[in-house]
NUKOL-437134 format. One line per 5 residues: their letters; for each residue x, y, z of C-alpha. Coordinates in steps of 0.25 Angstrom, whole numbers, plus 5000, padded with zeros to 4 digits. Layout:
N
A	X:Y:Z | ...
END
This chain:
535
MRLTR	5465:5193:6045 | 5474:5200:6055 | 5482:5213:6056 | 5497:5211:6055 | 5503:5225:6054
FKVEN	5498:5239:6056 | 5503:5253:6052 | 5500:5267:6055 | 5506:5279:6049 | 5504:5294:6052
HRRLA	5494:5293:6063 | 5493:5305:6072 | 5493:5296:6085 | 5502:5285:6081 | 5516:5284:6076
DLDIE	5518:5276:6063 | 5517:5262:6067 | 5518:5248:6060 | 5514:5237:6069 | 5515:5222:6067
VRDHL	5502:5216:6072 | 5504:5202:6077 | 5493:5193:6084 | 5486:5205:6090 | 5490:5220:6092
VLVGA	5489:5225:6107 | 5492:5240:6108 | 5497:5246:6121 | 5501:5259:6126 | 5498:5271:6135
NDVGK	5486:5280:6133 | 5485:5289:6120 | 5497:5283:6113 | 5489:5278:6101 | 5484:5264:6103
SSLLR	5470:5267:6100 | 5474:5275:6088 | 5481:5263:6083 | 5469:5255:6085 | 5460:5265:6077
CLDLL	5470:5265:6066 | 5468:5250:6065 | 5453:5252:6065 | 5454:5262:6054 | 5462:5253:6045
LGAST	5454:5240:6048 | 5440:5244:6052 | 5435:5258:6048 | 5426:5260:6037 | 5430:5271:6027
AQLYS	5420:5280:6033 | 5426:5278:6047 | 5440:5280:6041 | 5436:5294:6037 | 5429:5297:6050
RISAD	5440:5292:6059 | 5453:5297:6051 | 5456:5312:6051 | 5467:5321:6048 | 5470:5321:6063
DFRAP	5475:5307:6062 | 5487:5310:6054 | 5500:5313:6060 | 5505:5320:6047 | 5493:5325:6039
DQPFV	5501:5324:6026 | 5504:5310:6028 | 5495:5298:6026 | 5489:5291:6039 | 5491:5276:6036
IEGTL	5486:5264:6043 | 5490:5250:6038 | 5487:5236:6042 | 5492:5223:6037 | 5483:5211:6038
ADFTD	5485:5196:6036 | 5479:5182:6039 | 5468:5182:6029 | 5456:5173:6027 | 5450:5169:6014
VDKAL	5439:5180:6017 | 5450:5190:6019 | 5456:5187:6006 | 5443:5188:5999 | 5440:5201:6005
FPDEI	5454:5207:6001 | 5457:5200:5988 | 5466:5211:5983 | 5471:5217:5996 | 5478:5206:6002
HVDPN	5493:5205:5998 | 5500:5192:5997 | 5515:5192:5997 | 5520:5184:5985 | 5532:5179:5992
TNPSR	5528:5175:6006 | 5513:5174:6003 | 5507:5180:6016 | 5496:5189:6013 | 5493:5203:6020
LVIRL	5483:5214:6018 | 5488:5228:6020 | 5477:5239:6023 | 5481:5253:6023 | 5473:5265:6027
TATVD	5479:5278:6022 | 5473:5292:6026 | 5478:5305:6021 | 5474:5320:6023 | 5473:5330:6012
ENETV	5475:5345:6013 | 5460:5347:6017 | 5462:5337:6029 | 5453:5327:6022 | 5457:5313:6025
VISRS	5458:5302:6014 | 5458:5288:6018 | 5461:5275:6011 | 5461:5260:6016 | 5467:5250:6006
APEGG	5475:5238:6005 | 5488:5243:5998 | 5494:5230:5994 | 5481:5226:5987 | 5484:5234:5975
TGRQL	5470:5239:5972 | 5470:5252:5980 | 5456:5250:5984 | 5451:5254:5998 | 5446:5243:6007
SRDQV	5432:5240:6006 | 5422:5240:6017 | 5421:5225:6017 | 5436:5224:6017 | 5437:5233:6029
LGLGW	5427:5224:6036 | 5434:5212:6032 | 5447:5216:6039 | 5440:5211:6052 | 5444:5223:6061
KFLSA	5436:5227:6074 | 5439:5238:6083 | 5434:5241:6097 | 5439:5255:6101 | 5440:5259:6116
TAQTR	5428:5268:6115 | 5419:5259:6106 | 5405:5258:6110 | 5406:5243:6108 | 5414:5242:6121
DLRED	5402:5248:6129 | 5391:5238:6132 | 5381:5249:6136 | 5366:5248:6132 | 5367:5260:6123
RKSAL	5378:5255:6115 | 5381:5245:6104 | 5390:5234:6109 | 5398:5222:6104 | 5386:5214:6109
DDILQ	5377:5221:6099 | 5386:5218:6088 | 5387:5203:6092 | 5372:5202:6093 | 5370:5209:6079
AVDLG	5379:5198:6073 | 5371:5187:6079 | 5364:5178:6068 | 5352:5173:6075 | 5348:5164:6064
EEEAA	5335:5157:6066 | 5333:5163:6079 | 5332:5177:6074 | 5317:5175:6071 | 5314:5172:6085
FEAIA	5321:5185:6090 | 5313:5193:6080 | 5300:5187:6085 | 5304:5191:6099 | 5307:5205:6094
KSLTT	5294:5206:6087 | 5287:5201:6099 | 5293:5211:6108 | 5290:5223:6098 | 5275:5218:6098
TLGSS	5275:5217:6113 | 5281:5231:6115 | 5271:5237:6105 | 5259:5230:6112 | 5263:5234:6126
KVLEG	5252:5242:6133 | 5263:5248:6143 | 5272:5252:6132 | 5260:5258:6124 | 5258:5268:6135
LRGSL	5272:5271:6135 | 5272:5273:6120 | 5260:5283:6122 | 5268:5291:6133 | 5280:5292:6124
ADQLS	5271:5296:6112 | 5265:5307:6120 | 5278:5312:6125 | 5285:5312:6111 | 5273:5319:6105
KALPD	5275:5331:6114 | 5290:5332:6110 | 5288:5329:6095 | 5281:5337:6084 | 5273:5325:6079
KVAQD	5264:5317:6089 | 5269:5303:6092 | 5258:5292:6094 | 5259:5281:6103 | 5259:5271:6092
DLAFV	5271:5278:6085 | 5280:5273:6096 | 5284:5258:6098 | 5293:5251:6107 | 5302:5241:6100
PGAAA	5313:5231:6104 | 5327:5234:6100 | 5327:5221:6091 | 5315:5227:6083 | 5321:5241:6082
DNDVL	5335:5237:6078 | 5330:5225:6069 | 5339:5216:6077 | 5333:5205:6086 | 5345:5206:6095
SDVRL	5345:5221:6097 | 5347:5225:6111 | 5350:5211:6116 | 5358:5212:6129 | 5369:5202:6134
QVSKQ	5368:5200:6149 | 5379:5193:6157 | 5374:5185:6169 | 5382:5187:6182 | 5378:5183:6196
GVAPD	5364:5181:6191 | 5363:5195:6185 | 5363:5197:6170 | 5366:5212:6167 | 5368:5217:6153
LSEQS	5382:5219:6148 | 5379:5234:6148 | 5377:5233:6163 | 5390:5227:6166 | 5402:5235:6172
DGTRA	5411:5243:6163 | 5422:5232:6163 | 5413:5221:6161 | 5406:5228:6149 | 5419:5231:6143
LYAIA	5424:5217:6144 | 5411:5212:6138 | 5412:5222:6127 | 5426:5218:6122 | 5422:5203:6123
LYDLM	5410:5205:6115 | 5417:5214:6105 | 5428:5203:6104 | 5417:5193:6101 | 5411:5202:6091
SVGAN	5425:5203:6084 | 5428:5188:6083 | 5426:5189:6068 | 5436:5201:6067 | 5450:5199:6062
MVGID	5456:5211:6070 | 5450:5217:6083 | 5455:5230:6089 | 5451:5234:6103 | 5455:5247:6110
EPEIH	5457:5246:6125 | 5449:5233:6127 | 5452:5234:6142 | 5443:5246:6145 | 5436:5244:6158
LHPSS	5441:5230:6161 | 5448:5224:6173 | 5461:5218:6171 | 5456:5204:6172 | 5445:5207:6162
QRSLA	5456:5213:6153 | 5464:5200:6153 | 5451:5192:6150 | 5448:5202:6138 | 5462:5200:6133
RLLRS	5461:5185:6132 | 5448:5187:6125 | 5454:5197:6115 | 5466:5188:6112 | 5458:5175:6111
NANQK	5450:5179:6098 | 5456:5176:6085 | 5456:5190:6079 | 5467:5200:6080 | 5466:5210:6091
VIATH	5472:5224:6091 | 5471:5230:6105 | 5475:5243:6112 | 5475:5242:6127 | 5481:5247:6140
SADIV	5478:5233:6147 | 5490:5225:6151 | 5481:5213:6152 | 5476:5214:6138 | 5490:5216:6132
GAFDP	5496:5204:6140 | 5486:5195:6133 | 5492:5197:6120 | 5506:5193:6115 | 5517:5204:6117
DSIVV	5520:5204:6102 | 5506:5210:6100 | 5508:5222:6108 | 5511:5236:6103 | 5514:5247:6112
VRGGG	5509:5261:6107 | 5518:5272:6113 | 5516:5287:6114 | 5515:5293:6100 | 5508:5281:6095
EAVQP	5521:5273:6093 | 5518:5258:6092 | 5529:5249:6098 | 5528:5234:6094 | 5538:5223:6099
KAGFL	5545:5214:6088 | 5537:5201:6085 | 5541:5190:6094 | 5550:5199:6103 | 5547:5189:6115
SDDER	5548:5174:6117 | 5536:5166:6120 | 5540:5166:6135 | 5543:5181:6135 | 5529:5184:6128
MAVRL	5522:5177:6140 | 5530:5184:6150 | 5527:5198:6144 | 5512:5195:6142 | 5511:5192:6157
WVRDR	5520:5204:6160 | 5512:5213:6151 | 5499:5209:6158 | 5503:5217:6170 | 5512:5228:6164
LEPLT	5508:5234:6151 | 5513:5248:6155 | 5528:5246:6152 | 5525:5242:6137 | 5520:5257:6135
ARRVV	5530:5264:6144 | 5541:5273:6139 | 5551:5266:6147 | 5551:5253:6156 | 5560:5252:6168
VVEGI	5562:5238:6174 | 5566:5237:6189 | 5569:5224:6196 | 5557:5225:6206 | 5546:5233:6213
SDRII	5556:5240:6223 | 5564:5246:6212 | 5551:5251:6206 | 5547:5257:6219 | 5560:5265:6220
LEHLA	5561:5269:6205 | 5547:5274:6204 | 5548:5282:6217 | 5561:5289:6213 | 5556:5292:6199
DLTDR	5544:5299:6205 | 5553:5307:6215 | 5562:5312:6204 | 5550:5316:6195 | 5552:5305:6185
NLDRL	5539:5297:6187 | 5540:5284:6179 | 5525:5284:6174 | 5527:5298:6169 | 5540:5294:6161
GVSLI	5533:5282:6155 | 5541:5272:6163 | 5536:5259:6167 | 5542:5251:6178 | 5544:5236:6177
EAGGC	5548:5227:6189 | 5556:5215:6183 | 5557:5208:6196 | 5572:5208:6195 | 5582:5211:6183
GDMGP	5582:5197:6178 | 5567:5196:6177 | 5565:5206:6165 | 5561:5194:6156 | 5555:5198:6143
LDKLF	5553:5213:6147 | 5566:5218:6140 | 5561:5212:6127 | 5547:5218:6129 | 5552:5232:6131
GANGF	5565:5230:6122 | 5568:5234:6107 | 5560:5222:6102 | 5548:5224:6112 | 5541:5236:6115
RVSMS	5553:5245:6115 | 5551:5252:6129 | 5563:5258:6135 | 5567:5250:6147 | 5576:5253:6159
QLIDA	5580:5244:6170 | 5584:5246:6185 | 5592:5234:6190 | 5601:5231:6202 | 5616:5229:6201
DAEEA	5616:5214:6202 | 5608:5213:6189 | 5616:5222:6180 | 5626:5212:6175 | 5615:5202:6170
LAKKL	5607:5213:6164 | 5619:5219:6157 | 5622:5205:6151 | 5607:5204:6147 | 5607:5217:6140
GVEVA	5621:5215:6134 | 5628:5227:6140 | 5638:5230:6150 | 5634:5233:6164 | 5639:5247:6163
DLAGR	5630:5249:6151 | 5617:5245:6157 | 5613:5260:6159 | 5613:5261:6144 | 5602:5250:6144
SVWVS	5594:5258:6154 | 5598:5248:6165 | 5600:5255:6179 | 5607:5248:6190 | 5604:5250:6205
RSDLE	5617:5247:6213 | 5617:5238:6219 | 5602:5239:6219 | 5591:5249:6221 | 5590:5247:6236
DEYVR	5605:5250:6237 | 5603:5263:6228 | 5591:5268:6236 | 5598:5265:6250 | 5610:5273:6245
ALGSD	5601:5285:6240 | 5593:5286:6253 | 5603:5281:6263 | 5602:5268:6271 | 5598:5275:6284
AVWTA	5586:5282:6277 | 5582:5269:6270 | 5583:5261:6283 | 5574:5271:6291 | 5564:5270:6280
LQSNG	5564:5255:6280 | 5561:5256:6295 | 5551:5266:6295 | 5542:5264:6282 | 5535:5251:6288
HFSKN	5539:5242:6276 | 5548:5233:6284 | 5545:5226:6298 | 5556:5227:6309 | 5560:5212:6306
ELGNC	5562:5216:6291 | 5570:5228:6295 | 5579:5219:6304 | 5584:5212:6291 | 5592:5224:6287
AASGP	5607:5223:6290 | 5614:5233:6298 | 5628:5232:6294 | 5633:5247:6297 | 5640:5252:6309
AGTRT	5632:5251:6322 | 5622:5242:6315 | 5618:5253:6305 | 5612:5249:6291 | 5620:5252:6279
EIDVA	5616:5255:6265 | 5619:5241:6261 | 5611:5236:6273 | 5598:5244:6270 | 5599:5241:6255
AFCRR	5601:5226:6257 | 5588:5227:6266 | 5580:5234:6255 | 5584:5225:6244 | 5579:5212:6251
KAYKV	5568:5207:6242 | 5557:5207:6252 | 5561:5221:6256 | 5564:5228:6243 | 5550:5234:6240
NAALS	5547:5239:6255 | 5561:5245:6255 | 5558:5253:6243 | 5545:5258:6248 | 5552:5262:6261
VLPLF	5562:5271:6255 | 5553:5278:6245 | 5550:5289:6255 | 5565:5292:6256 | 5567:5296:6242
TAANA	5566:5311:6237 | 5568:5317:6224 | 5583:5320:6228 | 5587:5306:6233 | 5579:5298:6223
TQVSS	5590:5301:6212 | 5600:5294:6221 | 5595:5281:6217 | 5605:5280:6205 | 5599:5269:6197
IESLL	5585:5274:6197 | 5590:5288:6195 | 5598:5284:6182 | 5585:5276:6177 | 5576:5288:6179
EEIVA	5586:5298:6173 | 5586:5289:6160 | 5571:5288:6160 | 5569:5303:6160 | 5581:5306:6151
END
């Protein structure tokens, strides 16, 4: 059984949404946009008991208190066991024969702010609420970002405890019980511990109204106290001859073990939700964890900030959650196989643009340096404006990024800053005239950005900066032509030097100190781009 569609209506933190769930569901977005709320909605629908529903849903969860709060999921791919558990609830289309199970949770608030909740299968025709066994049979497990299961401390129940409790020892159980009884007997007959029991009894008698005798106290092993022969069994990992408990490992190692153990414990589940699996993990560990999560047969629903985890899943499975709880999902199959591979490799390094308000594509790092600096000087900081910069490595190297951010992808507004020699090819690709490129948020530096900033700053000032800032050797500076009167360097000469491929970045760094809030606006292509962004 797996989830194929998910709907939420009238949730205070989320815009109404209707998401198609493909192989998996990977939720990305900035902090406090609703990713965890969406996961909790799934947990309410698929995992919470009736008592938990009433303890977790309150009038504060309703965007409009006079309207019902609705969570609905559609499931498919049923086994014979599933069909037996939901004999009346599974709907079979009489024409095409695919079967589906729709589960709807509806909560309402009366005038006394009392919440009334129902969870049923509306296409079943019975009107009955799902039973406890049916909810368990859905096979949903959820690990929240704050779950104690993630913390392998000695004083907390962990995934390892759950795994050990599920172990069937078979014929070996009698041997373990004999060991536990033997330890109990040894503890009771110990002369050393007998003295300790006497001291404890005397101390307790002073504090309690009734006298406590030595024989009233007994030391017992956890196996006897919990009636579980594997109680308090530890797992040690030998490393370089030392075998510390899991609870004694570093935060990152404990986190990785905890998720791995939880995933093992969830092998029998149909759907597994995990909120921020990357907590405490180094990027290389995040990549290892992502491969682990993807490899198991069950369906994963993950909320994450990790580009490494997102990059391990197909782009079709990604949903971006934006401010106000708006969920943005690309159309199924919006990328070809080759494009999907390219995007997965790209996303591994750059998740931020998917969640940005706008993406600005520049041709290279020197353009990025100038653009970011001028934006800061003119009080239009790109991070504050929600703008993410991408270096495309040349205008012809956009690859699938236009599809990724376009109308069939994640619908992120996109601007481009290009040189004049690329405008005709890009206009043809976009199907517009060169004169109409600005209408498609394409801004052209004439003839390139080096020409524009040399004109804005003056060739003499730029040349002086190139000589004095230490980014170029004397031999490199000798490569700049001097075609002006009496061997002076013209704007054309200086711009030609700055645009040399090997010099572009150092030239950009050299001229940064020359810019002020006043002359920054003279770089016309960047000024037009920034004006559009803040408009």
